[in-house]
C-alpha positions in Angstrom: 108.2 113.0 59.1 104.5 113.2 59.4 102.7 111.4 62.7 101.4 108.8 60.4 104.8 107.8 58.9 106.3 107.8 62.7 103.5 105.5 63.4 103.8 103.2 60.4 107.6 103.1 61.0 107.2 102.4 64.7 105.1 99.7 63.9 107.3 98.1 61.4 110.4 98.4 63.9 108.2 96.9 66.7 107.2 93.8 64.5 110.6 93.6 63.3 112.1 93.5 66.6 109.6 91.1 68.0 110.4 88.7 64.9 113.9 89.1 65.7 113.5 88.1 69.2 111.4 85.0 68.0 113.9 83.9 65.7 116.6 84.1 68.4 114.5 82.2 70.7 114.1 79.3 68.4 117.8 79.2 67.6 118.4 79.1 71.4 115.8 76.3 71.5 117.4 74.3 68.7 120.9 75.0 69.6 121.2 75.3 73.6 117.4 73.5 74.3 116.8 76.6 76.3 112.8 76.6 76.4 111.0 79.6 75.0 107.4 81.0 76.2 104.6 79.4 75.1 102.4 82.2 73.7 99.1 80.1 74.3 99.4 81.0 77.6 99.9 84.7 76.9 96.6 84.2 75.3 94.8 82.3 77.9 95.9 85.0 80.2 94.3 87.8 77.9 91.3 85.5 77.5 90.7 85.6 81.3 91.3 89.2 81.7 88.6 89.8 79.2 86.3 87.8 81.5 87.7 89.7 84.7 90.1 87.7 85.9 93.7 89.1 85.9 95.3 86.8 88.6 96.1 83.3 88.5 97.4 80.8 91.0 98.9 78.9 88.0 98.3 80.1 84.1 99.1 76.7 83.2 96.4 75.4 85.6 93.6 77.8 84.5 90.9 76.7 81.7 92.2 77.1 78.2 90.0 79.8 76.4 89.3 79.9 72.6 91.7 80.7 70.2 94.6 81.4 73.2 97.1 80.9 70.7 96.2 83.6 68.1 95.4 86.1 71.2 98.8 85.1 72.7 100.8 85.9 69.5 98.9 88.8 68.7 99.4 90.3 72.0 103.1 89.6 71.9 103.5 91.6 68.8 101.3 94.3 70.0 103.4 94.7 73.1 106.4 94.8 70.6 104.8 97.6 68.7 103.7 99.5 71.8 107.5 99.2 73.3 108.9 100.5 69.5 106.4 103.3 70.1 107.4 104.2 73.5 111.2 104.4 72.2 110.4 106.8 69.5 108.2 108.7 71.9 110.8 109.1 74.2 114.2 109.3 71.6 112.5 111.2 69.5 111.3 110.6 65.9 114.9 111.6 64.7 115.9 108.4 66.0 114.2 106.5 63.2 116.0 108.1 60.8 119.3 108.0 62.6 119.0 105.1 64.8 121.6 104.3 67.8 122.2 101.1 69.7 122.0 102.8 73.4 118.2 103.9 73.3 117.3 100.5 72.0 119.1 98.6 74.5 117.8 100.8 77.3 114.1 100.0 75.8 115.0 96.5 75.8 116.3 96.4 79.1 113.2 98.8 80.2 110.7 96.2 78.8 111.7 93.5 81.1 109.4 95.2 83.4 106.8 94.1 81.8 107.1 90.2 82.4 108.8 90.7 85.9 106.3 93.2 87.5 103.1 92.2 85.7 102.8 89.1 83.6 105.0 86.7 86.3 103.1 88.1 89.3 99.5 87.8 87.5 100.4 83.8 86.5 101.2 82.8 90.1 105.2 83.0 89.6 105.5 86.0 91.9 107.3 89.3 91.4 110.4 88.7 89.0 109.9 84.8 89.1 110.3 84.7 92.8 107.8 81.6 93.5 109.7 79.5 90.8 112.1 76.6 91.3 114.9 78.8 89.9 114.0 82.1 90.2 117.4 83.7 88.9 117.3 81.2 85.8 114.0 82.7 85.2 115.3 86.3 85.4 118.3 85.8 83.2 116.4 84.1 80.5 113.8 87.2 80.8 116.6 89.8 80.5 118.5 88.1 77.7 115.2 87.8 75.5 114.3 91.5 76.2 117.9 92.6 75.5 117.7 90.6 72.3 114.3 92.7 71.8 116.3 95.9 72.0 119.2 94.4 69.7 116.2 93.9 67.2 114.8 97.4 67.6 118.2 98.8 66.4 118.8 96.3 63.7 115.1 96.2 62.3 115.6 100.6 62.2 118.8 100.2 60.5 117.1 98.1 58.1 114.3 100.4 57.3 117.0 103.3 57.0 118.9 101.7 54.8 116.8 99.6 52.9 113.6 101.0 52.7 
C-alpha cells in the first residue's frame, strides 16, 4: 500500500468510525435519553482558541463565535481521522488490510484522554470532569463513547476490506 493509499484509507476509517460513534449517540439519546455532546461548544472552544483563549470558566457561558456548529463538527471529524491515523501508525498499515478488534478498542480507550485531559479541563469542568456535579457519570459516558469509536474503527475497516 502506498502512503497515499494509507492516508486515504485511514481518513475513510476515521470518518466512518466517527460516524458510527455519532449514530450510536443518536440511538442512546432516542432510546435511553442519554444526552450527547453539543458540537456547537466544540466549535466555540476552537473559535476562542484561534483568538488566543484556551481555557474557560464555563464554555457554555463563553461568547458564541461565528460558524461554531460547523467548526465543532469539522474538528470532531478531524479528530476521528487523526486517531485513525495514529492507530495505523502504531498497528502498522497491514492493520488496514487485516483489521483486528483489540488495537481498535485500545485506540478508543486511549482516545478518551482527549476529553479527560484536554477538553474538559479547558472547558472549566476540571480534569476528567472532576468539577462537574456527577464526575463518574461524565467519565463513564466519555469512556463508553470512545469505546464505541474504537468499535467503529474496527467495523469501518472491516467494511473497507470486505466491500471496497
